[in-house]
C-alpha positions in Angstrom: -43.4 4.7 -48.7 -43.6 0.9 -49.5 -47.1 1.0 -48.0 -45.7 1.1 -44.5 -43.6 4.1 -43.7 -45.3 7.4 -43.1 -42.9 10.3 -43.9 -42.9 13.0 -41.3 -39.9 15.3 -41.9 -36.9 15.9 -44.0 -33.9 16.9 -42.0 -31.7 19.7 -43.3 -28.2 18.6 -44.6 -25.4 19.3 -42.1 -23.0 22.1 -42.6 -20.0 19.8 -43.1 -21.7 17.5 -45.5 -24.3 18.6 -48.0 -27.0 16.4 -49.5 -24.8 15.3 -52.4 -22.5 13.6 -49.9 -24.8 12.9 -47.1 -27.6 11.4 -49.3 -31.3 12.0 -49.1 -32.9 11.3 -45.7 -36.3 11.3 -44.3 -37.8 10.9 -40.8 -40.8 8.6 -40.8 -43.0 6.4 -38.6 -43.4 2.7 -39.1 -47.2 2.3 -39.4 -47.0 -1.4 -38.2 -45.1 -0.7 -35.0 -45.5 3.1 -34.4 -41.7 3.4 -34.0 -39.9 6.4 -35.5 -37.3 5.4 -38.2 -34.8 7.0 -40.4 -34.9 6.4 -44.2 -31.6 6.8 -46.1 -31.7 6.8 -49.9 -29.2 5.3 -52.4 -30.3 6.6 -55.8 -30.2 4.2 -58.7 -28.9 5.3 -62.1 -31.2 5.6 -65.0 -30.7 2.9 -67.7 -30.8 4.3 -71.2 -31.6 1.2 -73.2 -33.8 1.3 -76.3 -35.6 -1.9 -75.4 -37.0 -0.3 -72.2 -39.1 2.0 -74.4 -40.5 -0.7 -76.6 -44.2 -0.1 -76.9 -44.9 -3.8 -76.5 -42.9 -4.0 -73.2 -45.2 -4.0 -70.2 -44.4 -1.2 -67.8 -40.6 -1.1 -68.3 -38.4 0.4 -65.6 -36.0 3.2 -66.4 -33.7 2.5 -63.4 -31.1 -0.1 -62.8 -32.5 -3.4 -61.4 -32.1 -3.0 -57.6 -32.5 -6.7 -56.8 -28.8 -7.5 -56.2 -28.3 -4.3 -54.1 -31.4 -5.0 -52.0 -30.3 -8.6 -51.4 -26.9 -7.7 -50.2 -28.2 -4.9 -48.0 -30.7 -7.3 -46.4 -27.9 -9.8 -45.8 -25.8 -7.1 -44.1 -28.8 -6.3 -41.8 -29.2 -9.9 -40.9 -25.5 -10.3 -40.1 -25.1 -7.2 -38.1 -24.4 -7.9 -34.4 -26.3 -6.4 -31.5 -24.4 -3.8 -29.6 -25.4 -0.7 -27.6 -23.2 1.5 -29.7 -24.3 0.2 -33.1 -27.3 1.9 -34.8 -29.4 -0.9 -36.2 -31.1 -1.1 -39.6 -34.5 -2.9 -39.9 -35.5 -3.1 -43.6 -34.6 -2.3 -47.2 -37.1 -1.2 -49.8 -36.7 -0.1 -53.4 -39.1 2.6 -54.6 -39.1 5.6 -57.0 -35.6 5.0 -58.3 -33.8 4.5 -55.0 -32.9 1.9 -52.5 -34.0 3.0 -49.0 -32.4 1.7 -45.8 -34.7 1.8 -42.9 -32.9 2.3 -39.5 -33.6 3.3 -36.0 -34.0 6.9 -35.1 -33.0 7.5 -31.4 -33.1 10.9 -29.7 -29.8 12.2 -30.8 -27.9 14.8 -32.8 -25.5 14.3 -35.7 -21.8 14.5 -34.7 -21.3 17.1 -37.4 -23.6 19.5 -35.5 -21.2 19.5 -32.6 -18.5 21.0 -34.8 -20.4 24.0 -35.8 -19.0 26.1 -33.0 -15.4 24.7 -33.4 -13.4 21.6 -32.6 -13.9 19.3 -29.6 -11.7 18.9 -26.6 -9.2 16.0 -26.8 -10.7 14.0 -23.9 -14.2 14.5 -25.2 -13.0 13.1 -28.6 -11.4 10.2 -26.7 -14.8 9.4 -25.1 -16.5 9.4 -28.5 -13.7 7.4 -30.1 -13.9 4.8 -27.3 -17.6 4.3 -28.0 -16.9 3.9 -31.8 -14.0 1.5 -31.1 -16.4 -0.6 -29.0 -18.9 -0.7 -31.9 -16.1 -1.7 -34.3 -14.9 -4.4 -32.0 -18.4 -6.0 -32.1 -18.4 -5.8 -35.9 -14.9 -7.2 -36.3 -15.5 -10.0 -33.7 -18.4 -11.1 -35.9 -15.9 -11.4 -38.8 -17.4 -8.4 -40.6 -16.1 -5.1 -42.0 -18.0 -1.9 -41.4 -16.8 0.0 -44.5 -18.7 3.2 -44.0 -17.3 5.1 -41.1 -17.7 8.8 -41.5 -18.8 11.8 -39.5 -22.2 11.7 -41.1 -22.8 8.2 -39.8 -22.2 9.0 -36.1 -25.0 10.2 -33.8 -24.5 11.5 -30.3 -27.3 10.4 -27.9 -28.8 12.3 -25.0 -26.4 10.6 -22.6 -23.4 11.8 -24.6 -22.5 8.4 -26.0 -21.7 7.9 -29.7 -23.8 5.7 -31.9 -22.3 4.3 -35.2 -24.6 3.4 -38.1 -24.4 3.2 -41.9 -23.1 -0.3 -42.4 -26.1 -1.6 -44.4 -25.9 1.6 -46.5 -22.2 1.1 -47.1 -22.8 -2.5 -48.3 -25.5 -1.2 -50.7 -23.1 1.4 -52.0 -20.4 -1.2 -52.6 -22.9 -3.5 -54.4 -24.0 -0.6 -56.7 -20.3 0.3 -57.4 -19.6 -3.2 -58.5 -22.7 -3.3 -60.6 -21.7 -0.1 -62.4 -18.0 -0.4 -62.5 -17.7 -4.0 -63.5 -14.5 -6.0 -63.2 -12.3 -2.9 -63.7 -11.0 -1.9 -60.3 -10.1 1.7 -61.4 -13.6 2.1 -62.8 -15.2 0.8 -59.5 -13.1 3.4 -57.6 -14.4 6.2 -59.7 -18.0 5.1 -59.3 -17.5 4.6 -55.6 -16.1 8.1 -55.3 -19.2 9.5 -57.0 -21.5 7.5 -54.6 -19.8 8.1 -51.2 -17.9 11.4 -51.7 -14.4 12.4 -50.8 -14.3 12.0 -47.1 -10.8 10.6 -46.4 -12.3 8.2 -43.9 -13.3 5.9 -46.8 -10.0 5.9 -48.6 -7.3 3.9 -46.9 -4.3 3.3 -49.1 -5.0 -0.3 -49.7 -8.4 0.5 -51.1 -6.9 2.6 -53.9 -5.2 -0.4 -55.5 -6.8 -2.0 -58.5 -7.7 -5.1 -56.5 -8.2 -3.3 -53.2 -11.0 -4.6 -51.0 -12.2 -3.3 -47.6 -10.7 -5.1 -44.7 -10.9 -4.5 -40.9 -7.7 -2.4 -40.9 -9.4 0.0 -43.3 -12.1 0.6 -40.6 -9.3 1.5 -38.1 -7.8 3.9 -40.7 -11.3 5.6 -41.0 -11.5 6.0 -37.2 -8.1 7.7 -37.2 -9.2 10.1 -39.9 -12.4 10.8 -37.9 -10.5 11.5 -34.7 -8.2 13.9 -36.6 -11.2 15.7 -38.1 -12.8 16.1 -34.7 -9.6 17.5 -33.1 -8.5 19.9 -35.9 -11.8 20.6 -37.8 -10.6 19.2 -41.2 -9.3 15.9 -42.6 -5.6 15.0 -42.7 -5.6 15.0 -46.5 -6.7 17.5 -49.2 -10.3 16.7 -50.2 -10.9 19.2 -53.0 -10.9 16.5 -55.7 -10.5 12.8 -56.1 -7.2 13.3 -57.9 -5.6 15.4 -55.0 -7.1 13.1 -52.3 -6.0 9.8 -53.9 -2.5 11.1 -54.8 -2.0 12.3 -51.2 -3.1 9.0 -49.7 -1.0 6.9 -52.1 2.1 9.0 -51.5 1.8 9.1 -47.7 1.1 12.8 -47.6 3.3 14.2 -44.7 0.3 15.0 -42.5 1.2 16.8 -39.2 -0.6 15.4 -36.2 0.9 17.9 -33.8 -2.5 19.4 -33.0 -3.9 16.1 -31.8 -2.6 16.6 -28.3 -2.7 13.5 -26.1 -4.3 11.5 -28.9 -1.4 12.1 -31.3 0.3 8.7 -30.6 -2.9 6.8 -31.5 -3.6 8.9 -34.6 -0.1 8.4 -35.9 -0.6 4.6 -35.6 -4.0 4.6 -37.1 -2.9 6.6 -40.2 0.0 4.2 -40.9 0.2 3.3 -44.6 0.8 -0.3 -43.8 -2.4 -1.9 -42.6 -0.6 -4.4 -40.4 0.9 -1.5 -38.4 -2.5 -0.2 -37.3 -3.9 -1.2 -34.0 -7.1 -3.3 -34.0 -10.4 -2.2 -32.5 -9.7 -3.9 -29.1 -6.3 -2.4 -28.8 -7.7 1.1 -29.7 -10.4 0.9 -27.0 -7.8 -0.4 -24.4 -5.5 2.5 -25.2 -8.3 5.1 -25.0 -9.5 3.6 -21.7 -6.1 4.2 -20.3 -5.9 7.7 -21.5 -9.3 8.6 -20.1 -8.3 7.1 -16.7 -5.6 9.9 -16.5 -7.9 12.7 -17.8 -7.9 15.8 -15.6 -11.0 16.7 -13.6 -13.1 19.4 -15.2 -12.2 22.9 -13.9 -14.7 24.3 -11.5 -13.9 27.7 -10.0 -14.1 27.8 -6.2 -17.1 29.6 -4.8 -16.2 32.8 -2.9 -17.0 32.4 0.9 -19.8 34.5 2.2 -18.7 37.4 4.5 -20.8 39.3 7.0 -21.1 43.0 6.3 -18.5 45.1 8.1 -19.3 48.6 9.3 -16.6 51.0 8.2 -15.9 54.4 9.9 -16.9 57.6 8.2 -13.4 58.8 8.1 -10.0 57.1 7.7 -8.5 55.7 10.9 -5.4 57.5 12.3 -3.1 55.4 14.4 -1.2 57.3 17.1 1.6 56.0 19.2 1.2 55.9 23.0 3.6 58.2 24.9 6.3 56.4 26.9 6.1 56.6 30.7 8.6 59.2 32.3 11.7 57.8 33.9 11.8 57.8 37.7 14.9 59.2 39.5 16.7 56.6 41.8 16.2 58.7 45.0 12.4 58.9 44.3 12.2 55.2 43.7 13.9 54.5 47.0 11.6 56.8 48.9 8.5 55.2 47.4 9.9 51.8 48.4 10.4 52.8 52.1 6.9 54.3 52.2 5.4 51.2 50.8 7.2 49.0 53.4 6.2 51.2 56.4 2.5 51.4 55.4 0.2 49.1 57.5 -1.2 46.1 55.7 -4.9 46.2 54.7 -5.7 43.3 57.1 -4.5 45.3 60.2 -6.5 48.4 59.1 -9.7 46.4 58.8 -9.2 44.7 62.2 -8.6 48.1 63.9 -11.8 49.5 62.4 -13.9 46.6 63.7 -12.4 46.8 67.2 -13.3 50.5 67.4 -16.8 49.8 66.4 -17.3 47.1 69.0 -15.9 49.4 71.8 -18.3 52.2 70.8 -21.2 49.8 70.8 -20.3 48.5 74.3 -20.1 52.1 75.7 -23.6 52.9 74.3 -25.0 49.8 76.1 -23.4 50.6 79.4 -24.6 54.3 79.4 -28.1 53.2 78.4 -28.2 50.8 81.4 
């Protein structure tokens, strides 16, 4: 592609978001640097104009002119700040009826893949949200708006950290929506819905007004919706159709955040209808840092101590009581006491025996003489 990017594989669309919402993607290798890259496509609409098919027109194009979309996407890439939690984009090319955003491809998995087996634990969600809030803080500090926060734009790296991408693609989508929708805000909203899908992350209440434009508070709304989705497995608003989604967001759908556990106070503030009531990226990260400081330690069952083998008897043990000593009559006790007092002491007995032995020895000597 574009004489530079060698396509290597086409990843399967995730379970949560099919290709219609996720967009076409390819893994590739940059022939100039040898670096693996990710190509994300934004399809251009076909232009049905009779003058394009004039026989005298040299090689007419049947797609919308991508020059403005490419220019704005390149400007977004140049303005994007460097941050360890931001996935960078490198290049924009237009080819075969699509605008392709070329971005880095780290060893990671899509966040949606982690939800295949169920929702995530609250403190794990807090860790991921803290990473994303850090990335948003870098974007907002640079005076920019991300505008494209969604589950399909988040990767989880080998070290478990979250990586936020998709900003250049979001800028390209907005440029195309303006080109197709014109000055009519309602028409632009309809076109944008067809381009980006119905994820509630992208539809803060202020964006649904005729003159609504993306501001930094809309990014914080999107992060709140994403946290809700990771905790409960679905969005906080019905997403079956644009009509149901937009009506619910505009009316302040009574969404229950009871299942958000320790993150409920933050989610309630992020989903506030008033943009000024939502915390900023710096406040979000500070709050999450405090929550993680109180997180319980992971449960680890104690190992059973090793015991030496114990030999057991072949038959059950029978415990018997020892018989009590018989009682001694008083007169017998007195008699035994007198006998003990009249008996010679052991020292006198030994001395008598030695004296007898010496006398016998002396008699033998005298007789022998």
